[in-house]
C-alpha positions in Angstrom: 0.0 0.0 0.0 2.8 2.4 0.8 3.5 3.5 -2.8 -0.1 4.4 -3.5 -1.4 7.9 -4.3 -4.8 8.6 -2.8 -7.1 11.5 -3.5 -9.7 12.3 -0.9 -12.5 14.9 -1.2 -13.9 16.7 1.8 -10.7 15.9 3.7 -10.6 18.9 6.1 -12.9 17.3 8.8 -14.8 14.2 9.9 -14.4 11.0 7.9 -12.3 12.7 5.2 -9.8 13.9 7.7 -9.6 10.5 9.5 -9.1 8.8 6.1 -6.3 11.2 5.2 -4.5 10.6 8.5 -4.9 6.8 8.2 -3.6 6.6 4.7 -0.6 8.8 5.6 0.1 6.6 8.6 0.0 3.6 6.2 2.7 5.2 4.1 0.5 6.5 1.2 0.8 9.8 -0.5 -2.5 11.7 -0.1 -4.0 14.6 -2.1 -6.5 16.1 0.4 -9.1 18.4 -1.2 -11.4 20.8 0.6 -13.7 23.7 -0.4 -12.5 26.4 2.0 -8.8 27.1 2.8 -9.8 28.6 6.1 -10.8 25.1 7.4 -7.5 23.4 6.8 -6.0 23.8 10.3 -6.0 20.1 11.1 -4.8 19.2 7.6 -1.9 21.7 8.1 -1.0 19.9 11.3 -0.8 16.6 9.3 1.3 18.4 6.7 3.8 19.4 9.3 4.0 15.8 10.4 4.0 14.0 7.0 5.7 16.8 4.9 5.9 15.8 1.2 3.5 12.9 1.6 0.5 15.3 1.9 -0.6 17.7 -0.8 -3.5 20.0 0.2 -5.6 21.3 -2.7 -8.5 23.7 -2.7 -11.5 22.3 -4.7 -15.2 22.6 -4.5 -17.1 19.6 -5.9 -20.0 21.8 -7.0 -17.7 24.0 -9.1 -16.4 22.6 -12.4 -13.8 25.3 -12.7 -12.1 24.2 -9.5 -12.2 20.5 -10.5 -10.6 21.4 -13.9 -8.0 23.4 -12.1 -7.2 20.5 -9.7 -6.9 18.1 -12.6 -4.6 20.5 -14.5 -2.4 21.0 -11.4 -2.0 17.3 -10.9 -1.3 16.7 -14.6 1.4 19.4 -14.6 3.1 17.7 -11.6 3.0 14.3 -13.4 1.0 12.8 -10.5 -0.7 9.4 -11.1 -3.6 8.4 -8.9 -4.2 4.9 -7.6 -7.4 5.6 -5.5 -10.1 8.3 -5.6 -12.3 8.6 -2.5 -15.4 10.7 -3.2 -16.1 11.6 0.4 -17.5 15.2 0.4 -21.1 15.2 1.3 -24.2 17.4 2.0 -27.3 16.7 4.0 -30.6 18.5 3.6 -31.4 18.0 7.2 -34.7 19.8 7.3 -36.3 18.1 4.4 -38.4 15.5 6.3 -41.7 15.8 4.4 -42.9 16.5 0.9 -45.1 19.2 2.5 -42.1 21.3 3.4 -39.1 21.0 1.0 -36.2 23.4 0.7 -35.4 22.8 -2.9 -32.1 24.7 -2.8 -30.8 22.3 -0.2 -32.2 19.3 -2.1 -30.4 20.5 -5.2 -27.2 21.0 -3.3 -27.4 17.3 -2.2 -27.3 16.3 -5.9 -24.5 18.7 -6.7 -22.3 17.5 -3.9 -23.2 13.8 -3.5 -23.8 12.7 -7.1 -22.9 15.2 -9.8 -19.7 16.2 -8.0 -18.3 12.7 -8.0 -19.4 12.2 -11.6 -17.5 15.3 -12.8 -14.5 14.7 -10.6 -14.1 11.1 -11.9 -14.5 12.4 -15.5 -11.7 14.9 -15.1 -9.3 12.7 -13.2 -9.8 9.5 -15.2 -6.8 10.2 -17.4 -4.6 10.5 -14.3 -5.3 7.0 -13.0 -2.2 4.8 -12.9 -2.2 2.6 -16.0 0.3 0.1 -14.5 -1.9 -1.4 -11.8 -5.4 -1.9 -10.5 -6.9 1.5 -9.6 -9.9 2.1 -7.4 -12.7 4.6 -7.0 -14.7 4.7 -3.8 -18.0 6.6 -3.4 -19.0 7.3 0.2 -22.7 6.6 -0.1 -25.4 5.8 2.5 -27.8 3.0 3.2 -30.4 5.8 3.2 -30.1 5.7 -0.6 -31.0 2.0 -0.9 -34.2 1.4 -2.8 -34.7 -2.1 -1.3 -33.9 -1.4 2.3 -37.1 -0.8 4.4 -37.0 2.6 6.0 -39.1 5.6 6.9 -39.5 8.9 5.1 -36.6 11.3 5.6 -34.1 13.7 4.0 -35.6 13.7 0.5 -32.6 15.3 -1.3 -30.0 13.3 0.6 -31.6 10.0 0.0 -32.4 10.6 -3.6 -28.8 11.9 -4.3 -27.3 8.8 -2.5 -29.4 6.6 -4.7 -28.0 8.5 -7.7 -24.4 8.0 -6.3 -25.0 4.3 -6.1 -26.1 4.3 -9.7 -22.9 6.2 -10.5 -20.9 3.4 -8.9 -22.7 0.7 -10.9 -22.3 2.6 -14.2 -18.6 3.4 -13.6 -17.9 -0.2 -12.6 -19.5 -1.5 -15.8 -17.7 0.9 -18.1 -14.3 0.9 -16.4 -13.8 -2.8 -15.7 -11.8 -3.4 -18.9 -9.5 -0.5 -17.9 -8.6 -2.3 -14.7 -10.5 0.2 -12.5 -12.6 -1.2 -9.6 -15.5 0.8 -8.1 -17.3 0.5 -4.8 -20.1 2.4 -3.0 -19.6 2.4 0.8 -22.1 3.1 3.6 -19.9 4.7 6.3 -22.4 4.1 9.1 -24.0 6.6 11.5 -20.8 8.5 12.5 -20.0 11.1 15.1 -19.4 13.9 12.7 -20.9 17.3 12.2 -23.4 15.6 9.9 -24.1 12.6 12.0 -24.2 14.3 15.4 -22.7 13.4 18.8 -25.3 10.7 19.5 -24.2 8.6 16.4 -23.1 5.1 17.0 -19.7 5.0 15.3 -16.6 7.0 16.1 -14.9 8.7 13.1 -11.8 6.6 13.2 -13.8 3.3 13.4 -15.7 4.3 10.3 -12.5 5.4 8.4 -10.8 2.1 9.3 -13.8 0.1 8.1 -13.9 2.1 4.8 -10.2 1.4 4.3 -10.8 -2.3 4.8 -13.6 -2.4 2.3 -11.3 -0.6 -0.3 -8.4 -2.9 0.4 -10.7 -5.9 -0.4 -12.0 -4.3 -3.6 -11.0 -6.0 -6.8 -12.1 -6.3 -10.4 -14.0 -9.5 -9.2 -16.3 -7.6 -6.8 -16.4 -4.2 -8.5 -19.8 -2.4 -8.7 -21.0 -3.5 -5.2 -22.3 -1.7 -2.2 -20.9 -2.4 1.3 -21.0 -1.1 4.8 -17.9 -0.6 6.9 -18.2 -4.1 8.4 -17.8 -5.6 4.9 -21.5 -6.6 4.6 -22.9 -6.3 1.2 -26.0 -4.0 1.0 -28.8 -4.0 -1.5 -29.0 -1.1 -4.0 
């Protein structure tokens, strides 16, 4: 693992920050992206510790111009990627009912959770390492499962995560002959700003589970949906 180059979106806090730290500890080089440079304090602490193993890049998954700029910067530095983790997420927390929908928040869910990973993958595809199996992970949610029984909640979030799952299926089907494996991962209910302090999973436990799922990802199980315990989930 220690020669891999990993790109992680939404890396300035929560699961993204924990993934960044764990991959650095494991000896990987990490490109950590985040939307706002003012929120990189903890990333800068990691930078001081891991020096040239960590590259911090400003990138907003809802803004195509910043994604293009990121891709061009990496290309100019001759950086090849082994793993892309689409982690950045948005939750329309107040959208509990069809009778009261904030459509701006619902639309933002699609921009961040589904369209962002689509466009990012499109722009970075040519940078994937051609000499080995490459991987793309999409941090999804069981809330986006069409087959899992659950109540009404978070219209935009759930719809966008269903779309993210379909993105994983489409990418896996199209990229299998290019030796690229794709997985959708449910991170669990995690103690983050999004999940809240009463959530069941600690951030590091979720991050470690995600890494284990990615480590077990291959061409033979590409296009599947797993939770952090390695259990396969229904789309």
